[in-house]
N, C-alpha and C positions, 0 to 999 in steps of 0.2 A: 503494499500501500503506499508506505513512505520510504523514501531512502534516507538513512542516518548517517551523518555526519560524525556521529560518535553516539556512546551510551554512557551514562554515569549511574552511579550506586551510592546512595546517600543513607545515613542512618535516620532514626526518628528525630523531627522537629528541625530539619534543615530548611532554610528559606531558599526556594528555587526563584522566586519572584516576589519581590518588595514592592507593596502598593507606592505609587507616585514617581517610582524611577523611570527611568527610560529604559528602552529595550524592544526587540520585535523576533527575538527567538521563540521557536515554536517547540513543544516538546510533546512526546506522546508517553503514556504511562507503560511500562511494559511488566512491572510487578509491584506490589505493594498499593500505597493510595497515597493521594495528596489532597489536603484540605484547603478549601478557598474561603478566604474571608475580608471583611473590611472592619475599619477600625472607624467609630464615629464617637465624638465627644469622650475619647479616651478608653472607650469600651469595644472589644472584639465581638463581631457578629458573623457567625459561621454561615457561609452562603450555600455550600455545598461539599461533599467529598467524592471527589473523582476515583474511579475504579480502572484496573488495567484495561487498555484500548482506547481510553478517554484522552482528549487532547487539551492543552492549557496553553495560552500566550497567544490566542487566536485574535482577541481583540487589539492587542499592542501591533500582531503583524499585518491585520486587514487595516486598521484604523489610524495606524502611525502615531498613536497617542501614547501616553505615559500609562504605565502599569494602573489599572483601576480596582485591582485588589491584590493581597499577599496568598501566595501559594505554598504552602508549606506540609514537607512528607509526613505521612504516618505511619510508623513504622520503618523498617528497611524497604526502600524504594529505589527501582531502577526505571531510568527514563532514558528515552531515546531522543536525540537532538537532531531535529529534521535538518537536511541539508539544505540550505537557504538558496545555492544556486540552482539546484534542481526545480526548486518549489516555486523560485521566482521566475524561472523560465517556463513553467507550466502555467502560472498564473497571469503571466504575460501574454500568454497564446489564448486567452480566453477574449470573448468581444467585449468592447468597452460597456456594453450595457449590463453583461452578466457581473462585471468587476464592479460596477456601481452599486449594482444589487446585493454583491456580497458585502462591500464595505459599509451601505445603508443598515444591512443586518447587524452588523457588529457593533455600529453607532446605536443602534434601537436596543440592542442587548446591555450595552453599557449604561444607557438611562434606565433600562428597567431594573437592573440590580440596584442602582444607587436609589431608585424609590423604594424598592423592596425594603432594603436595609434602612432607609431613612424612616418609613413606617413603622420597623419593627423597635427601632430606638424609641420612637413616641410612645408605642403601645407600652414599654417595659416601663416607662416613667409613670403612664396614666395607672398601671397594676400598683405600683409602689404606694402611692397615695394622691389624695385628690383634696383641695381645699377648695371652698367658696367663698368670694367678697363681694360683697355689694355697697355700692356708693348711691345713697342719694342725693349728695350735694357734691356740685360740680366743683366747686372751689378745694373742698377736703380731698377730693381725689387729685386735683393739681399740685395741692401743696405735698402730698405723699409721693407724687411722681416725680416732678421736677426736681425735687430735694433729695433724689437717692440715685446714685450710680449712674450720672451723667446721662440722667433719663433714659438709661436702658433697663430701669427695674423699678421696684416700689418699695416703701416701707410699710409693713403690716404691723400693726399696733395689737398685740396679743400677749397675755400673761403665760401662755404655754406656746413660746416658740420652738420651732424646730431647730435640729443642731446644724451648725455650719457642713456647707458640704451636701446636706440631702437634697434630693431633688424631687419634685412633684408637678403635678397639673393644676394651674390655677383657672378656676372658672371665675372670671372677673365681669361682674354687671356693672354697667356704667349706665349712670342717668340717660335717658332719650335712646338708648340702644335697646331694641326688641330682644335681642338673645345676648349671653355672655360670651365673651371672647375667652378661647380656649389658650393658654400660654402655658409651654413647659418650663419651670424655673427651678433656680439652685439657690440655696440660701447661702449670701456672702459672709454675713456676720448675723451673730444672734444675742440678745441681751434679756436676761431673766429678771423676775422680780426682784432678786436679791441686787442687782447690780443697776436697777432702774433708779432714776431721779425726777422730780417734777419736769425738768427740762428735757430729760431723755428717759422717756417711758419704756416699759418693756416691749419688745415686740423684735422682728427679724428684718435684716435688709435682704432682699431678692434680686437676682437679675435675671432678665429674660433670657432664656436659651432660645427657645424656638417659637415662632407661631405662624399660622398661614398666612400667606400673601395676602388675603383678604381680609383678615383680623388685623394684620399690621395696617394695612392702610386705613381701616377703621379707626384704629387706635392714634394714628398721627395726624389724620384730620379730626378726630375728636380733641386732642390736646390742643392742635393748633388754635382751634375754633374757641373754647374755653379761656385759653391763656392768653388769646390774643395775638399770637405769633404767627 
């Protein structure tokens, strides 16, 4: 099926391809297995585990882009490195229409993987914890928002703040908006009742990690309108 330039055998945990690096080598798994993963927000998400006969590196080869995921061996694994000279010659013999179709498929696959992993990361945060916050007064929200983390977060006044570093989904209900915004957040700092003062009440400062494009536009429009910016 393929002409191999060489074969390599690696022990468990060897990084064959590193996410974000350049390269267009194409590999075929001859024995063992390879784990494909992406890292989002410091957390690894496993996309698939490839078995003998499967190929890795095709997106980089066809699309000419940086590696979109990390490939790591699972157990002792032997890989065949495809001879690029022979493969390039065969690829260039294809019609331009077929080459364009293959490259479009590679790009679509890259987008699909990114979206699936992004959805998984949001789902993990939702499972951990969800908090609801309702503001009935415009200026109360503006003061909490503009005074915290360069407008990229909010101060939540509470006697039971979460610990620094905790992640959660915030359902933020703002005046005049029919539905709450859904924002993935992380606690940047936390101040309990014992450390609170009249000027610095108990609560936590949280930064906004992720929100949908629509919710982001709604938030920007709302803050700009009520703050006069």
